[in-house]
C-alpha positions as CSV (number, residue, x, y, z in Angstrom):
1,M,-181.7,8.8,177.6
2,R,-178.8,8.9,180.0
3,R,-180.9,11.0,182.5
4,S,-183.8,8.6,182.1
5,L,-181.6,5.5,182.8
6,A,-180.0,7.3,185.8
7,G,-183.4,8.3,187.1
8,V,-184.7,4.7,186.8
9,A,-181.6,3.3,188.6
10,L,-181.9,5.9,191.3
11,A,-185.6,5.1,191.9
12,V,-185.1,1.4,192.0
13,T,-182.1,1.5,194.2
14,S,-183.8,3.9,196.6
15,M,-186.8,1.7,197.0
16,V,-184.6,-1.4,197.6
17,A,-182.4,0.5,200.1
18,L,-185.4,1.9,202.0
19,S,-187.1,-1.5,202.1
20,F,-184.0,-2.8,203.9
21,L,-182.8,0.2,205.9
22,I,-186.0,1.0,207.7
23,P,-186.5,-2.5,209.2
24,L,-182.8,-2.7,209.9
25,A,-182.7,0.6,211.7
26,V,-185.7,-0.5,213.9
27,L,-183.9,-3.8,214.6
28,V,-180.7,-2.1,215.6
29,M,-182.5,0.2,218.0
30,S,-184.4,-2.8,219.5
31,L,-181.2,-4.8,220.0
32,A,-179.4,-1.9,221.7
33,R,-182.3,-1.5,224.1
34,E,-182.4,-5.3,224.8
35,Q,-178.6,-5.3,225.5
36,S,-178.9,-2.4,227.9
37,I,-181.8,-4.0,229.8
38,T,-180.0,-7.3,230.1
39,A,-176.9,-5.6,231.3
40,A,-179.0,-3.8,234.0
41,E,-180.7,-7.0,235.2
42,Q,-177.4,-8.8,235.9
43,P,-176.2,-6.6,238.8
44,A,-179.7,-6.6,240.4
45,A,-179.7,-10.4,240.3
46,A,-176.2,-10.6,241.8
47,M,-177.2,-8.6,244.8
48,A,-180.1,-10.9,245.8
49,P,-177.9,-13.7,247.4
50,I,-175.9,-11.0,249.2
51,L,-179.0,-9.5,250.8
52,T,-180.0,-12.9,252.2
53,L,-176.7,-13.0,254.0
54,T,-176.4,-9.4,255.3
55,T,-178.3,-6.2,255.4
56,D,-175.5,-4.1,256.7
57,P,-175.3,-0.9,254.6
58,D,-171.5,-0.8,254.6
59,D,-171.2,-4.4,253.4
60,L,-173.9,-3.8,250.8
61,R,-172.1,-0.7,249.5
62,E,-168.9,-2.6,249.3
63,S,-170.6,-5.3,247.3
64,M,-172.3,-2.8,244.9
65,A,-168.9,-1.2,244.2
66,G,-167.5,-4.5,242.9
67,L,-170.3,-5.0,240.4
68,D,-170.2,-3.8,236.7
69,R,-172.7,-1.2,235.6
70,A,-173.8,-0.5,239.2
71,E,-173.5,3.2,239.0
72,H,-177.3,3.5,239.0
73,L,-177.9,0.6,241.4
74,A,-180.0,1.2,244.6
75,I,-181.2,-1.1,247.4
76,H,-184.4,-0.5,249.4
77,L,-184.1,-2.3,252.8
78,P,-187.1,-3.5,254.8
79,D,-186.8,-0.7,257.3
80,S,-187.3,1.9,254.5
81,R,-183.7,2.8,254.3
82,A,-182.2,3.2,250.8
83,I,-178.7,2.6,249.7
84,G,-177.8,4.6,246.5
85,T,-179.8,7.0,244.5
86,S,-183.4,5.9,243.7
87,H,-185.3,6.7,240.5
88,A,-188.3,4.5,241.1
89,P,-191.7,6.1,241.9
90,A,-193.0,5.2,245.5
91,D,-196.1,3.4,244.2
92,L,-194.0,1.2,242.0
93,L,-191.7,0.3,244.9
94,E,-194.8,-0.5,247.1
95,R,-196.2,-2.7,244.3
96,A,-192.9,-4.6,244.1
97,K,-192.8,-5.2,247.9
98,R,-196.4,-6.3,248.2
99,G,-196.6,-8.3,245.1
100,R,-193.1,-9.7,245.5
101,E,-192.7,-9.6,241.6
102,S,-190.0,-8.3,239.3
103,I,-191.0,-5.1,237.5
104,S,-189.3,-3.6,234.5
105,Q,-190.7,-0.6,232.7
106,D,-190.1,2.9,231.3
107,V,-190.2,5.7,233.8
108,P,-191.5,9.3,233.3
109,G,-188.7,11.7,232.2
110,G,-186.9,9.1,230.1
111,G,-185.1,5.9,231.0
112,W,-185.9,2.4,232.1
113,I,-186.1,0.9,235.6
114,Y,-185.8,-2.6,236.9
115,L,-187.1,-3.6,240.4
116,Q,-186.1,-7.1,241.8
117,P,-187.7,-8.0,245.2
118,V,-185.7,-10.2,247.6
119,V,-187.4,-12.1,250.5
120,L,-185.4,-12.0,253.7
121,P,-185.7,-14.0,256.8
122,Q,-188.8,-13.3,259.0
123,D,-190.7,-12.6,255.8
124,R,-189.2,-9.3,255.2
125,V,-188.8,-7.9,251.7
126,A,-186.0,-5.8,250.2
127,V,-186.0,-4.4,246.7
128,V,-183.0,-4.1,244.4
129,E,-183.4,-1.2,241.9
130,N,-181.3,-0.6,238.8
131,Y,-182.0,2.4,236.6
132,V,-180.9,2.7,232.9
133,P,-180.8,6.2,231.4
134,E,-182.2,6.9,228.0
135,S,-178.7,7.6,226.6
136,D,-177.7,4.0,227.6
137,L,-180.7,2.5,225.9
138,T,-179.8,4.1,222.5
139,R,-176.0,3.7,222.9
140,G,-174.4,2.9,219.5
141,V,-177.7,3.4,217.6
142,A,-176.7,6.7,216.0
143,A,-173.3,5.3,214.8
144,S,-175.0,2.3,213.3
145,W,-177.6,4.4,211.5
146,T,-174.8,6.7,210.2
147,V,-173.0,3.7,208.7
148,M,-176.1,2.4,207.1
149,V,-176.9,5.8,205.6
150,V,-173.4,6.1,204.2
151,L,-173.6,2.6,202.7
152,A,-177.0,3.5,201.2
153,I,-175.7,6.7,199.7
154,G,-172.7,4.9,198.2
155,L,-175.0,2.2,196.8
156,L,-177.2,4.9,195.2
157,I,-174.2,6.8,193.7
158,G,-172.7,3.5,192.4
159,S,-176.0,2.4,190.8
160,V,-176.4,5.9,189.1
161,L,-172.8,5.8,187.8
162,V,-173.2,2.3,186.4
163,A,-176.5,3.2,184.7
164,D,-174.9,6.4,183.3
165,R,-172.0,4.5,181.9
166,L,-174.3,2.0,180.3
167,G,-176.6,4.8,179.0
168,A,-173.5,6.7,177.6
169,K,-172.7,3.8,175.3
170,V,-176.3,3.7,174.0
171,V,-176.5,7.5,173.6
172,R,-173.0,7.8,172.0
173,S,-174.0,5.1,169.4
174,S,-177.4,6.7,168.8
175,K,-175.9,10.2,168.3
176,Q,-173.2,8.9,166.0
177,L,-175.9,7.2,163.9
178,A,-178.1,10.4,163.9
179,R,-175.2,12.6,163.0
180,A,-174.2,10.3,160.1
181,S,-177.8,10.3,158.8
182,Y,-177.8,14.1,158.8
183,V,-174.5,14.3,157.0
184,L,-175.7,11.7,154.4
185,G,-178.8,13.8,153.9
186,E,-176.6,16.8,153.2
187,G,-175.1,15.0,150.3
188,N,-171.9,13.6,151.7
189,L,-172.1,10.0,150.4
190,S,-168.8,9.0,151.9
191,T,-170.0,9.2,155.5
192,R,-170.0,5.9,157.5
193,V,-170.4,4.9,161.1
194,V,-168.5,2.6,163.4
195,P,-170.9,0.1,164.8
196,M,-170.9,0.3,168.6
197,G,-173.1,0.0,171.6
198,P,-175.7,-2.7,172.2
199,S,-176.2,-5.4,169.6
200,E,-179.4,-3.7,168.2
201,L,-177.5,-0.4,167.6
202,R,-174.6,-2.3,166.1
203,D,-176.9,-3.9,163.7
204,A,-178.4,-0.5,162.9
205,G,-174.9,0.9,162.2
206,V,-174.1,-2.0,159.9
207,A,-177.4,-1.6,158.1
208,F,-176.7,2.2,157.7
209,N,-173.3,1.5,156.1
210,A,-174.8,-1.0,153.8
211,M,-177.5,1.5,152.8
212,A,-175.0,4.3,152.1
213,D,-172.9,1.9,150.0
214,R,-175.9,0.9,148.0
215,M,-177.0,4.5,147.5
216,T,-173.5,5.4,146.2
217,E,-173.5,2.5,143.9
218,L,-177.0,3.2,142.5
219,L,-176.2,6.9,142.0
220,A,-173.0,6.1,140.2
221,I,-174.8,3.6,137.9
222,E,-177.5,6.2,137.2
223,R,-175.0,9.0,136.4
224,E,-173.0,6.7,134.2
225,L,-176.1,5.8,132.4
226,V,-176.9,9.5,131.8
227,A,-173.4,10.0,130.5
228,D,-173.7,6.9,128.1
229,L,-177.1,8.1,126.8
230,S,-175.7,11.6,126.1
231,H,-172.7,10.1,124.4
232,R,-174.9,8.1,122.0
233,L,-176.2,11.4,120.6
234,R,-172.8,12.3,119.2
235,T,-173.4,9.9,116.3
236,P,-176.3,11.9,114.8
237,L,-174.5,15.1,115.6
238,T,-171.6,13.9,113.5
239,A,-174.0,13.2,110.6
240,L,-175.3,16.8,111.0
241,H,-171.8,18.2,110.7
242,L,-171.2,16.3,107.5
243,A,-174.6,17.4,106.1
244,T,-173.8,21.1,106.8
245,E,-170.4,20.7,105.1
246,R,-172.1,19.4,102.0
247,M,-174.5,22.4,102.0
248,G,-171.8,24.7,101.1
249,P,-171.0,28.1,102.5
250,S,-174.1,30.2,103.2
251,P,-175.7,32.2,106.0
252,E,-178.2,29.4,106.7
253,S,-175.5,26.7,106.8
254,G,-173.5,28.9,109.2
255,R,-176.4,29.2,111.6
256,V,-177.0,25.4,111.4
257,E,-173.3,24.7,112.0
258,A,-173.3,27.1,115.0
259,A,-176.4,25.4,116.5
260,V,-174.9,21.9,116.0
261,G,-171.7,23.1,117.7
262,A,-173.6,24.5,120.6
263,L,-175.5,21.2,121.0
264,E,-172.3,19.2,120.9
265,A,-170.8,21.5,123.6
266,E,-173.9,21.0,125.7
267,L,-173.7,17.2,125.4
268,Q,-170.0,17.3,126.4
269,A,-170.9,19.4,129.5
270,I,-173.7,16.9,130.4
271,I,-171.3,13.9,130.1
272,T,-168.6,15.7,132.2
273,A,-171.1,16.7,134.9
274,A,-172.6,13.1,135.0
275,R,-169.2,11.6,135.5
276,T,-168.1,14.1,138.1
277,P,-168.6,13.0,141.8
278,L,-171.8,14.3,143.3
279,A,-171.6,17.7,144.9
280,M,-174.0,19.9,146.7
281,G,-173.8,23.5,145.4
282,P,-176.5,26.2,145.8
283,M,-178.8,24.7,143.2
284,G,-178.3,21.2,144.8
285,R,-179.3,22.5,148.2
286,A,-182.4,24.3,146.8
287,L,-183.3,21.0,145.0
288,R,-182.8,19.0,148.2
289,D,-185.0,21.5,150.1
290,A,-187.7,21.2,147.4
291,G,-187.5,17.4,147.8
292,S,-187.4,16.7,144.0
293,P,-185.0,15.4,141.5
294,S,-183.2,17.8,139.1
295,P,-183.8,16.9,135.5
296,S,-183.1,19.4,132.8
297,P,-185.8,20.5,130.4
298,S,-185.7,18.9,127.0
299,P,-185.1,21.5,124.3
300,S,-187.7,21.9,121.7
301,P,-186.7,20.7,118.2
302,S,-187.4,24.2,116.8
303,M,-185.1,25.9,119.3
304,P,-181.3,26.0,119.3
305,S,-179.7,24.4,122.2
306,S,-177.9,26.4,124.8
307,P,-174.1,26.2,125.2
308,S,-174.5,27.3,128.8
309,S,-171.7,25.0,130.1
310,A,-169.3,25.2,127.2
311,G,-166.2,27.1,128.0
312,S,-167.6,28.5,131.2
313,G,-164.7,27.2,133.3
314,Q,-166.8,27.4,136.4
315,A,-167.6,24.6,138.8
316,P,-171.1,24.4,140.2
317,G,-171.6,26.6,143.2
318,E,-169.2,29.4,142.2
319,R,-170.3,33.0,141.8
320,C,-170.7,34.8,138.6
321,E,-171.6,38.2,137.1
322,A,-175.3,37.7,136.3
323,G,-175.5,40.7,133.9
324,E,-172.7,39.4,131.7
325,V,-174.1,35.9,131.5
326,I,-177.6,37.2,130.7
327,R,-176.1,39.5,128.0
328,R,-174.3,36.5,126.3
329,R,-177.4,34.4,126.4
330,A,-179.6,37.2,125.0
331,G,-177.2,37.5,122.1
332,F,-177.5,33.7,121.6
333,W,-181.3,34.0,121.4
334,A,-181.2,37.1,119.3
335,V,-180.2,34.9,116.3
336,L,-183.4,32.9,116.5
337,A,-185.4,36.0,117.3
338,A,-184.3,37.6,114.0
339,Q,-185.3,34.5,112.1
340,Q,-188.8,34.7,113.5
341,D,-189.2,38.5,113.1
342,R,-189.3,39.0,116.9
343,T,-188.3,42.3,118.4
344,C,-186.0,41.8,121.4
345,T,-185.1,44.6,123.8
346,L,-182.2,44.2,126.3
347,D,-181.7,46.5,129.3
348,I,-178.9,45.6,131.8
349,A,-177.8,47.7,134.8
350,E,-174.2,48.9,134.7
351,E,-173.6,48.1,138.4
352,A,-172.1,44.9,139.6
353,T,-174.6,42.0,139.5
354,T,-172.6,39.3,141.3
355,V,-174.6,36.4,142.6
356,D,-173.7,33.2,144.4
357,L,-174.6,30.9,141.5
358,A,-172.6,29.3,138.7
359,H,-172.5,30.5,135.2
360,D,-174.5,27.4,134.1
361,D,-177.3,28.1,136.6
362,I,-177.9,31.7,135.4
363,A,-177.7,30.6,131.8
364,A,-180.3,27.8,132.5
365,V,-182.6,30.4,134.0
366,V,-182.4,32.7,131.0
367,D,-182.8,29.8,128.6
368,A,-185.9,28.5,130.4
369,L,-187.6,31.9,130.4
370,V,-186.8,32.9,126.9
371,G,-187.4,29.4,125.6
372,N,-190.9,29.6,127.0
373,V,-191.5,32.8,125.0
374,F,-190.4,31.1,121.8
375,R,-192.4,28.0,122.6
376,Y,-195.7,29.5,123.7
377,T,-196.0,32.7,121.6
378,A,-196.4,33.1,117.9
379,D,-193.6,34.2,115.5
380,G,-193.2,38.0,115.5
381,T,-194.1,38.4,119.2
382,A,-191.9,40.9,120.8
383,F,-190.1,40.3,124.1
384,A,-187.8,42.2,126.5
385,I,-185.1,41.2,128.9
386,A,-184.1,43.6,131.7
387,V,-181.7,43.3,134.6
388,D,-181.9,45.7,137.6
389,R,-179.8,46.1,140.7
390,T,-181.0,47.0,144.2
391,A,-179.0,47.3,147.4
392,Q,-179.4,43.6,148.2
393,A,-180.6,41.8,145.0
394,V,-180.4,41.4,141.3
395,E,-183.7,41.4,139.4
396,L,-184.2,39.7,136.1
397,R,-187.4,40.4,134.1
398,V,-188.5,38.6,131.0
399,E,-191.6,40.1,129.3
400,D,-193.4,39.3,126.1
401,A,-196.4,40.6,124.1
402,G,-198.1,37.2,124.0
403,P,-201.3,36.0,125.5
404,G,-199.9,35.9,129.0
405,I,-200.2,33.2,131.7
406,P,-203.7,32.7,133.0
407,D,-202.8,30.8,136.2
408,P,-199.4,31.9,137.5
409,D,-199.6,29.7,140.6
410,A,-200.2,26.6,138.6
411,A,-197.3,27.5,136.2
412,L,-194.9,27.7,139.1
413,A,-196.0,24.2,140.4
414,R,-193.6,21.5,139.2
415,G,-195.1,19.1,136.7
416,S,-198.7,20.6,137.0
417,S,-198.8,22.0,133.5
418,T,-201.0,20.1,131.0
419,S,-199.0,21.2,128.0
420,S,-195.4,20.7,129.1
421,T,-193.3,19.1,131.8
422,G,-193.4,22.2,134.0
423,L,-189.7,21.9,134.7
424,G,-188.6,25.2,133.1
425,L,-190.1,27.5,135.7
426,D,-189.2,25.0,138.4
427,I,-185.5,25.4,137.4
428,V,-186.0,29.2,137.7
429,R,-187.7,28.9,141.1
430,R,-184.9,26.7,142.5
431,A,-182.1,29.0,141.2
432,A,-183.8,32.0,142.9
433,S,-184.4,30.0,146.1
434,A,-180.7,29.0,146.2
435,T,-179.8,32.7,146.7
436,G,-182.8,33.6,148.9
437,G,-184.7,35.2,146.1
438,T,-188.2,34.7,144.6
439,V,-190.2,34.3,141.4
440,H,-193.2,36.4,140.5
441,I,-195.5,36.2,137.5
442,A,-197.6,39.2,136.5
443,R,-199.0,41.1,133.4
444,A,-196.3,42.8,131.3
445,A,-196.4,46.3,130.0
446,L,-196.1,44.7,126.5
447,G,-199.5,42.9,127.2
448,G,-198.3,39.4,127.8
449,A,-196.5,37.6,130.7
450,S,-193.9,39.2,132.9
451,V,-191.7,36.8,134.9
452,R,-189.6,38.7,137.6
453,V,-186.8,36.6,139.1
454,T,-185.0,38.0,142.2
455,F,-181.5,36.7,143.0
456,G,-179.8,37.6,146.3
457,L,-176.8,39.7,145.7
458,S,-173.4,38.2,146.7
459,T,-172.6,39.0,150.3
460,D,-169.4,40.9,149.9
461,I,-170.9,42.9,147.0
462,A,-174.0,43.7,149.0
463,R,-171.9,45.1,151.9
464,S,-170.0,47.5,149.6
465,T,-172.9,48.6,147.5
466,L,-173.6,52.3,147.2
467,R,-177.2,53.4,147.7
468,G,-177.3,55.3,144.4
469,R,-177.7,53.3,141.2
470,R,-177.0,54.1,137.6
471,R,-178.9,52.7,134.7
472,R,-177.8,52.6,131.1
473,G,-179.1,55.4,129.2
474,G,-181.8,54.1,126.9
475,K,-182.4,50.7,125.4
476,R,-180.8,49.0,122.4
477,R,-182.0,46.4,120.0
478,V,-180.2,43.1,119.5
């Protein structure tokens, strides 16, 4: 914008300057010529009365020496004698004598000549000649033109500088507003701008600050509402605790008590996260890039809730050992698998499986995938969980012996499933994308669905990885 404004100012000032400079330059040249011609006519007119008194060459030379600007003055006497150096053509002199008229005109070779006839006694005619060289006709013109050009250049530079300063205010205010908008889009809700520049941009800055304040207020209200709704679930949980206590000690009551405790821990984690200031961790960036909100899937009433956040001690965005998290979550789901006569196989690589995701994010991925197995396959359906390591990635595979997924692309599309919310696989996809990984659905060796999730290996671990990999010898049942 600054270049555009400077270009406009330069163009306008140039047109104005040229519209004045060209006529002024012609006028200066014309005035210089007129002054030179007038100055040349004066000595010629002064010699006329002297010629009427005497035609003696010595007297005439003495009179010519006393005149100003007479260095090119010449007198042509009636007897064809000439005093001084003549520059007039012979035909022009003859014309002045016969016609007895003053003649002034340019001569070939450059310069201007003035012929003044003087009638002497006995009807004789003498001609006074004064010659003006070309250099005298343009004397002072170059200096005047130089001054005008310098003034025009100064005017152009001044106009460009003024336009640039005015444009700088507009550009500075616009850049500040654009930069603040990007920062706000990145999740920094505390960013504000200082209104500056023209009145329109100042109004835009004030409106931006008001919008940011309102966004922060609305998000705080929404998060507090989530925390309040989660807190209200503690009352029925307390009732469940009392009911399990009245059931007496038994394996069944122990499992129910463990599930209730896990659900209570999950609610506490939700309340804590909802009342924590907004942050943009890896999952938050992936969610922002996907352009969608980040709800959590509602657990099925027949499934135990996941204590993924309880006791993790990790803030969102930290790294974790994916294999260990998956091992713990597999152990959690093994309790329900045993109740439904499901065979669960776990195979985890011994190598480091560090990824740039929080414990909660990896646990949410495992819970979403295994939860889908329990939700969409019949009791007794076997499933397997495997974790592999490559030089640059950690691969999680969850396979089952169920009917499989007929349309994998539709299953990965958020909210497109007709039988569920479609959020479980969306959580998996966002977690993989946050580390530069992918999600792929295929047919499993067990006959059902195979969901392969690739997480990018943590940077420092990837750099120090050995090319050889070791796998645990064999599989074990959990």
